[in-house]
LOMARVEX-839689 format. One record per residue (C-alpha): x, y, z. Coordinates in steps of 0.05 Angstrom, whole numbers, plus 5000, padded with zeros to 4 digits. Example, Ala and Ser with C-alpha at 12.3 -4.5 7.8 and 13.67 -1.06 7.14 Angstrom:
// LOMARVEX-839689
524649105156 527349795143 
//
This chain:
// LOMARVEX-839689
790244784138 795244994193 801045034143 796945424089 798044894033 791644643988 788644104024 790943533981 786143003950 785742273982 784341673950 778941253976 780140824033 783140154018 780139514048 783338864041 778638484008 779637703996 781737733918 783037163879 790537103871 790836963795 788337713781 795937903807 798237313768 795537453709 795738213708 801838633689 804539193659 801439363583 806539413527 803440013478 804839993404 806240613368 804540433297 805740813243 799640863182 801941013115 796441353076 795241253008 797341692951 803141852980 799542333036 804742173084 804341803155 801141833217 803041583283 797641133329 798840873396 794640273417 795039683461 796039033435 789738763464 785439223421 782339053365 783939233287 777039593286 778240033345 785440283310 781140393248 776640793294 782441183323 784341423244 776941603226 776742023283 783342383275 783043053241 788742853204 785342233170 777942403177 776442433106 777441653099 772141163121 771340663085 779040323081 782339733110 789239623147 794339193118 801338903146 806538663094 801338683036 795238273080 789238573099 787538503172 780838263195 777538793229 776238333290 782338033305 787138393361 793038763345 797738303381 795137743350 797837953279 803437493259 810737903255 808638513285 812538943329 811739533372 814740053314 811739663253 808340023195 801439933171 798140083102 791840473094 788140103036 781740403010 776439992993 770740032942 763740312975 757839882991 751240213002 752440143076 759540453074 757141073022 751941203078 756841103138 761641633100 755842183086 754142103162 761042183183 761042813143 754343023172 757742963242 763843353229 760043963200 755243863264 761243993305 762543723372 755143923397 751043553338 743443513355 741342723360 735042623329 733841983366 735842343440 729842283485 731142943519 734743603493 743043623505 744842923526 751842753544 754143523552 761043733585 763544423599 770544283613 773544673548 768945243559 770245303639 777845263616 777445753562 780745363508 787445683524 792945243551 796245643610 804145553611 806745363686 808246013732 812246043788 806446413831 813246803871 814547203805 808647583813 809348263838 801848503848 795948043845 793647863773 786947903757 782847213772 776246903760 775047153839 777947853833 770148113815 766247453860 762047653915 761347033963 756047303992 751047253927 747546603916 749346313842 744846393794 741245913751 742546253680 750046163696 747645353699 751045303627 758345723626 758846353584 761446203523 759245503508 760645403432 755145063402 755245333333 761045083287 763245453227 759445343172 762144933108 756144843065 748645213063 745844423056 747043753040 741843203028 738842592990 737142802927 729942642892 733342172845 734141632894 734941042895 738440862835 735640482778 736939792770 741439872716 745240452740 745839972801 749839492764 753840022736 755740162809 750940732827 749540762901 746141372916 744942132899 745842772935 745043442923 750043952957 748744772971 755445112967 756945763006 758246062941 750845952920 751445392877 747944742876 751944092853 748743422846 753042872865 753442102849 755941572901 759040992869 763140372890 769140712873 768141382903 763842022889 763942492826 760243102807 754442892756 750043232706 743243152737 738743822753 732443812787 728643712719 733943222687 736742582705 743342442687 748042162736 754942052693 761042532707 761343272689 766143462633 766444192635 770444622690 765744362753 768543672742 771343372800 771442642835 775142312891 774741672937 773042162996 766442582993 770543083035 776043212987 770943272932 767143842964 774544162974 775544172899 768744412881 767544962933 773845372956 769545643019 768144933039 776444833036 777545463078 771545323132 773244583144 780044793162 777045223216 771844663234 777544203248 780744673287 774744853324 773844053335 780544043359 779244583417 775644063452 778443423485 777142763448 772442493505 767943083494 766542953416 766242173420 759141863423 756441533479 754940833466 755640313526 751640763579 746041183585 748041973574 747042433628 741242983614 742043633646 736243883683 736544603671 738944753595 739145323546 736845023481 739645133414 735945433358 731944983314 735944953248 733644773181 736544103156 733643743098 737543143110 734943013181 728542663174 732842193128 737241973181 733741383195 735041143125 742441383130 742940983187 739740343179 738440343099 731740093066 730839543098 730839753177 722939593187 724738863159 730738683201 728338723268 732938433319 731837843358 734338063424 733537503465 737537123419 743237653416 743237723487 743436933508 748336813450 753537283482 752637073545 754236343514 760836593485 766736263511 770336453573 776036083596 781636573586 782137273593 781737573524 775537073521 772737393578 773738143554 771037963485 765237703521 764238233570 764638733513 759238463467 754638353527 755739043549 754839343475 748338883463 745239143533 746039813515 742539723452 737639393477 736639933533 735940483484 731140133442 726939863504 726640663527 724340833455 719240333450 716340493515 715341193504 711840963444 707440533480 705241023534 703941593477 699041053448 703540903381 703240143399 696639693394 696239233456 696038463438 689538513496 686139133475 678938873500 681938813566 683939393620 688539833601 693239673669 692839023639 694739113566 701138743536 705238993482 710438763430 714039233395 720739153357 721238443386 720638743457 715038523509 712139093547 707339053596 705339653659 707439653724 700039513754 696638983791 692938843726 691738133746 690538183821 696737833832 699338313891 691338463918 694038203990 700638553988 699139263968 695339233899 698439703850 703740013905 705539313916 706439183836 710739773826 715839563874 716038863849 718239123785 724139443815 725738903858 724738413795 730638863762 734538793819 734238063813 735838003748 742138543762 744638023821 744037393777 746937663721 753237803773 753037093796 753936923717 751836143731 752635803658 746635413638 741836013680 739536523639 735337153652 731137613605 734038353581 730038663627 729039543632 724139933671 721940573648 718041183680 714441603633 709542033641 706741753705 706841083675 711340533695 713140053636 716939443636 721339183578 723538483570 726138043514 721337513498 722436833515 722736353452 715535973448 712636353506 706336633460 705035923426 699435513448 702234923486 698834333515 703234343577 705234903609 713235153596 713935293668 718234793697 720635043765 715735433816 709135603821 705835493764 699335833781 700436273845 698935633891 695235033866 700834693832 708534783838 714434423795 721634253810 725834043752 732133663777 736033993726 733934643741 734234533812 742034293799 744034983763 740435413813 743735123870 750035423845 746536113838 744235983907 750935753942 753836383912 747736853936 747136554004 740536313986 737635674033 734335074004 726635024033 720134624026 714234874007 707534513997 702334623942 694834623938 695233883936 698833813994 704933593958 711733763983 717434083940 724334353948 725735053921 731735473924 728236033894 722136303923 715036053905 713136643862 719136583821 718836203756 723235743717 721235673641 724235193590 723935623527 722935353461 731135483444 732334943502 734935513550 732735563623 730036213639 728536483706 723037023712 719737403766 725437523813 722638123854 723537593921 730737393915 731637733977 727537574048 722438064078 724738604126 720738274180 722238794238 719839344186 713438914171 712738694246 713639444278 712339964227 706939764179 701039724217 697140404226 698240724290 697241424331 696041904267 700441494221 696241074164 697940404144 703840284102 701940224025 704639584010 707638884047 712438773996 718339064044 724538644027 730938714048 736638903994 742538493966 747838883995 745238824066 744638114056 752338074029 754238514094 750238094145 753537464120 760837764125 758938004191 757237344216 762637064178 767837414216 764437344281 765136654268 772436654243 773936964312 770236484350 773735854314 779836204318 778836294397 777135554402 783735324364 787835874406 784935554468 786334794439 793134994424 794535294492 791834654531 796334204484 802234674502 800434644578 799533754577 806833904537 809834284589 806833814644 809933174611 817333634597 817133734671 816533014695 821432874643 826133344673 825733164742 827132384720 832432574668 839532704696 842933004630 839133384575 844433624523 844034284487 841333944424 836033604456 833234344484 833434634415 829434094393 824134314437 823634974403 820634844342 814534484380 813135154410 813035444345 808235034318 802435394344 800235874296 801736634305 795036764279 789736204296 784536544252 789836344189 788235594209 780135684203 777335464137 771735934117 769235374073 766735034134 762035684154 754435584137 749336114133 743636214083 737536564083 729936314063 726936774020 720236524034 721136684106 715637054140 710936994077 704436614074 707136074038 704635364063 710834834085 710334194104 709933974176 716433664174 719734264161 717434644216 724234644256 727934824195 722835414177 724035684249 731535694253 730835974180 726536524210 730836644261 736636784218 732537354174 729737624235 737137764259 738838084178 733038484193 735538734261 742838764236 739839294187 735639714241 740339684299 748039604269 747839884198 744240564204 747740724266 754840604236 752240944176 750941544220 757841494255 760741524184 756942164178 758542404244 766442314226 765242554150 768041914123 761241954073 758442694075 752742684018 751143403987 744843233954 738642713962 742842293896 749542273941 745442124004 741041483967 747041213938 750741184009 744540834039 743540253985 751440133987 750439954056 743939624045 739040064072 732040104036 730140914026 723240824069 728540814131 729641564110 724741824170 728841364224 735041694191 732342394205 729842264271 736541924299 740542534265 735943024300 736642654361 744342574364 748943114407 752543574373 752143984300 755643424261 749243124235 744643814237 745543714152 744543014143 738143174189 734843734138 738043354082 734342654098 728143074107 728443494035 729742794001 723242584029 720043184014 722743083941 720842373934 714242533960 713243163904 715642593845 709642183871 705342743863 707142883798 707042173775 699342123796 697942803770 701142603700 698241913692 693141963637 693842623623 694442943550 700743203521 697843843506 696743903587 703343633620 707544253614 702244653647 701544113701 708644103721 708744863721 703044953769 705444423809 712544783818 708745433825 704845183892 711844883911 716645423898 712646083872 707946153936 711646763952 710747153892 703646873877 700346593934 694446293893 697446053823 692145873771 693545363722 693545573653 688245003626 685045073691 678345083653 679444393625 677644083696 683543623709 685243453780 692643773779 688744463764 686144363842 692444433874 694145063916 700045273956 696844954023 693944313996 700744153963 703944204025 698543794057 699843234004 706643214013 705743214089 701442604083 705742234033 711742374077 707842074139 705141504089 711441224061 716741424112 713341444178 716042184188 712342744206 715643334185 715843984226 709344454206 712444924165 718144544132 716044504064 714445224062 721245424096 725844964048 722045263993 724545964011 731345784032 733545243983 729445433919 734245253875 736444563909 729844363912 728244463844 733844123822 732543573856 725143553840 727343563766 732143073767 727442613802 721042653757 725542743695 723843473686 728443953632 727044673641 730045263622 736545493654 734046203675 733446573738 726146523761 723247043805 721046663868 718947233908 716347933897 721848443889 723249133912 728649663908 730649603977 732548843970 739648933951 743748523996 748848824041 755648494045 757648114113 764748014102 770048514101 772448434030 767548493974 767048403900 765249113892 768149803909 766950003971 767250714012 771650754075 765350794113 763350044087 757850294046 757650203970 759750843925 754551213890 756850963826 755750293845 749250353884 746250673820 748950063783 745449593823 739050043834 738649943755 740349263759 734749153806 729749553774 730749113710 729548473747 723148803781 720749053716 722348333684 718648063744 712348433729 711848153668 709647443697 703947323746 707246613762 715146443778 713445783723 709445883659 708645263616 714045483565 719745443619 717744593620 721844443557 721243633555 719943093603 725142503607 723841793614 727441503677 731340893661 732740293705 736839743674 740839073693 746639313677 752438793663 759038853707 764938633679 768238213741 775138123722 776438893710 773339023779 777838413808 783938733777 781939473801 780339213875 787838803871 790539463844 788139893911 790139253955 797339233930 798140033936 794939924010 800239434026 805739884001 807639413934 807240143891 809239833820 804939233823 798839653849 800140123790 800539533738 794239203758 790739913755 792940003692 791839373675 784639503701 783640093664 785139713601 780139293614 775339803633 776140133566 775139523527 769139273562 765539893576 768540403536 772041053541 765241373562 761940973625 762041143700 765940523714 771640783670 771441453699 772341173765 778940853737 781841473711 779641853775 784141353817 790441283767 790542083771 790642063849 796641533844 800741953797 799342603835 801942363899 807842053854 809642733829 807442533761 803343153749 802443143676 799842493675 795442563734 792143193692 790742803633 787142193672 784242753709 780943183655 778542463628 774442303693 771543093695 769342843620 766342233631 762742393704 759943003668 757742613604 754741993642 752842233711 751242973699 754443693692 753143813760 753443153786 757143023859 761742583826 763043103768 763943653823 769143353860 773143203803 773743853777 776144063859 781743573850 782943783777 783844503804 788644253852 792043833797 792644483767 795744903817 800244343838 802944383770 804245173763 797045353725 793945663788 789146143742 787045573705 786145203776 781445813793 776845743736 775645013757 774245153830 769745723809 765645233766 765344683825 763545233877 758145533840 755244843822 755444653899 751445253915 746044993866 746344273885 746244463966 746245203983 751145474031 753845194095 755744484074 761044254117 765744014061 764944724021 770045004077 775444554041 773744873972 774245514005 780745424038 783845193971 781445783935 784446243988 790945833988 791745933918 789446703916 795546743974 800246513929 797746983876 798547513927 791147703924 791147763999 784748154008 779647613972 784247084007 782147324076 774747304049 775146624034 778846434093 773346794129 768246374093 772245694112 771245924175 764646124183 761945404153 766345054208 763045474259 755945234234 758644514221 762144394290 760144974340 764545514371 768945064401 772544524360 779744404340 777844484264 775845234282 781745324317 785945194255 781645634220 782646204269 790146064259 790546054184 786446724185 791547004231 797246844179 793047124124 791847754161 799047814176 800847774101 795448254083 798648784136 792448764182 796048594240 791148814302 786248254267 791647814260 792747774332 785247754353 784747114309 791246864336 788846884411 782646624395 785946004364 790746004422 785746004473 781445454438 787445024432 789045154504 781544914528 781244344476 788343964480 791844254528 797844684539 802744124523 799844004460 803944264400 798644614363 798145044424 805245194425 805545384357 800145764366 802946144434 809546354387 805146574339 801546994383 808047254414 810947464349 804647764311 804048224384 810648394372 809648614295 803248904317 806549374363 812349554312 806949704263 803250214309 809350564329 811350634253 804550964240 805951424296 812351594266 809751714196 803852054227 809252554262 811752714198 805952824154 804353314213 811353644206 809753714133 803053984143 806154604179 811654704133 806854754073 802655224121 808155664126 810055724058 803255884033 803756554017 800656613951 795556263918 801055933867 803455643937 797555283952 796754993887 802254473898 802853903850 800153193865 806752893846 810753463888 806753223954 807652493939 814352513929 814952993994 810752474033 814951894003 820952134031 818552324101 815251614100 821551354090 825551794143 819651494194 821150774168 828350814178 827451114252 822250594269 827249994241 832550284287 827450254345 824249644328 824649004374 828248394358 822847964359 818348324309 818048164238 815248814210 821549064178 821448414132 820048464060 813548064032 817447504003 821147484073 814347474108 810846934062 816746524073 816346624150 808846454159 809345884108 814045554155 814045244220 817745534282 823245144308 821844564350 814644484330 811543844301 805144104293 804944094221 805343354221 798743374255 795843914215 797443484152 793642914181 787643324198 788143634125 788042924091 782542674132 778743274118 780543214045 778842444047 772242694063 770943074001 774542553956 768942013988 762642113961 
//
């Protein structure tokens, strides 16, 4: 921070991974085609930029989405008079070149195309924020980028041209005030587009009679224009026309009067019929184009993110909304159920011999997986809501099974006592999640001939539902069991099909799973790769399916033996299905591999040295016996010395390394007597992995936290950081304890964040249990009551549920009993005892962050409003704690009377509003309950390989190759996942960073804007990923000369940071520092100092009062106050910086020397300024004396303000000239403001501290970037 430049974003640390060389060989720079499309009816031409790998249908979609050609939807593209197949790639068209021309050829409509065309018009009329009737919640996939930026394109400006500070979003910003939830949705969000028609709906004359269908009639529409006229329209194979029908008379033939109109496009037809439609539709297009393309596109291949706090749009009348099912799927939608399993497995069987086939296969797999997940979620909600009849209605409800929409549903309970000895329902709940994890892992291995089921886990209304595709023939009565591998009936019989075993061996090798012998009930020994509980089925379609994959990883034996039993006041752990994560198994395998390679390398090196020693002895003996040795013979000895490898590790063949894990180790599975030795060795390996987790991985994570390599800001990012390293969430208590025991302040926020996450997860379980079996009418009351007990106890110490008289268990909760339940749940699940008042304290200190985490974890959407958490009084107005405030302050430090009255009125309104509510949350504040979805998403290995290879090339200094590989990876990501996917956002962010450092700022901005939008829509508008993308976008905008826009993005991110974490997170100082530097560049020196002060306070909170980071802050503040003209404070700050540097790094360090030079300069300048003030004071006193001498009459006492100011100015100028004459040589007080800024932003001669400071900045920025 010392050179007062914004802290630069740094790309993720690149680890040199062992990628296949074919990735580098096959990938390369992509050539883009700029295709000209000739429009029909001589309407002109449009340009389309496309990749040669894009399918023709993608080019068609680009034309449909364009505002210039959105009137067309039913057309084909032709090249040289030949229509192109929609599924062929652009580069495969014979004779096409990068600048070729295509023709847009209008097609005849079918009923499906007509429905698509009408739907397309409805989408356009709804604007960017179209209501999705199929959405499971409110406002899916929101993006606020256009709203935050204000839809105004700021031109680049040289900030040095500003003579005075311009108005910014921080001009009236109060750094002491907490962010309010009512600002969660940015002001100015435009939801309602320009109205073009009053209504457009399906006519009651649908469907067309049979004889008219033969004439081409497809459907009938009824439109009410803004002029108030009702128009009946016929859709035919050739287009649309206004017909003669009325509500009482049916005549679909074209009208012949002045209202007659027809066209291939319904949009053009309406423009002919309604002049107001034509005018407003142009305005609507302008409204849509103000939004980024990615803000408008639907999310189709990823789960859309739902904001937890919303301001829902008013419900509007739409007569066509109930008919959307018909417009989307037609009249035969019920009879055309998709065979999900066959589609999934057929797509897995697609060829993958080259890049083109692999990309196409991955694309289809992602699309079908996304469609299956959407259908599974809706089906699971119907199951929970009681809309689906069970296959076994006579059995207990926990055992019910369902088939709906060709998907099999079951509940996550132990209905058949399968997990009776492992923990019952708790173990069954865990097993469903582990089974999904196993499916995801096997899909990643992608072994040909081995199939898994489409699997989605949905938590809704307190019930976990597992949705799976149906194995063909599984419901048929068969003489023999279809299970051909694994346990048939949980013990008595075990099977092992030879072909199944061979295929599983390939997967086991990739997953490092050990082959092991098990013994069935008859004492027969069978060799298995998978767990005893895993089952292999032979489907009726001849495919081999693997089910029950929850034991794909071994048991965490150290936790099982040391932490699961009850001891002291800690109860017994609720289940024994404590398994290790796949990330840990891979990490441990790589750890052992590195150790083995080093060991082998030492052996090779030792043998080489011994060989060299023997050769040296032999050479000495031969030298003594020889009389003459030519120089040529000496040279011949040199290659022998070079034969020893410079790096012995290069000669180690890693294929010789063998380490695998027995997934049945430390279970109750019987093994044959002759396998006892192998069992002991395999159990030892599993135990080492378990110890590696507890003793190494967790400690390394804490070291990363301490060094700010990883710095989570909420429970979700903490969870991701743990899972990436293979750490289970049951170790949250251990992490909290270790963070508390650590020395220093670096882990204080981790300690509290871990405890907060334990509280949140416990509240989630309490809510889940309370909702189970609860009528829908009581859900909002249940949630609001629990939230009142958790967060609203200050306002009402004894909240009562609205529907308490109905006698449900949730109504019995009080704030005390809820806190006790949370304490017990944390002790049970995480083996951690919360401090006595922690739940009460955190609910008081971090109300909104705690509310946010609970809503996200439990799937709750609440209204975005300012909730009253405690009683308010007129004396509760907070006093500012920083010198510069956002409001007018009198010289005495107190607010002006006008401002005080304003605050009093605002506070009174809040008090009056709070008196209307007896509790903080009311049932009406809970708007909906979302299903929480987990799915076994498919990853594109080739796209990932290209991405990692590009990062590796950049790390090795091969910039051009690295950039080409990343662009190749981006193309693969967009083709495989689509534009709106978290993985695609990762590519956008990486490329933005590369172009930014390459000084190609406009391209960097384009990629970074895309990263912001995609992360908002797929991960959440307030997700840590979106927040950090906004921070980087602000830096990019500032570097491009758009500082005013940059400050908008930084303010948006800072406000969300406050909502996510609260104040005081270590990384928030970086954002404050960047805001301060930008304000400084705009000459807003007062507010700049405010943010520098807050950054310093945060650093002091994070590192203590003696740390080099804090010294840097003092040094920067000294410069900031010098620019402000407060040289006295500047000297104090620089003195603190110098003293701290001297103590921490010594007098010879360049930072200490630089601070010493600055301190001397600032002292001279402060002395000069003081002398100047004395001269001015003397001159003013002389002026006052002269005025008193001339006060003869009342007229003389009425000297005008302008004359007084002119006199004062003249005297002051004289004083300044006198002071300049006496100024010391070393002072800088006589410099102009521009010269002073240049001097402050420069380094003293002979100082190299800037390099170190930049390095420190890069490390700090890196911590912000990597989340």
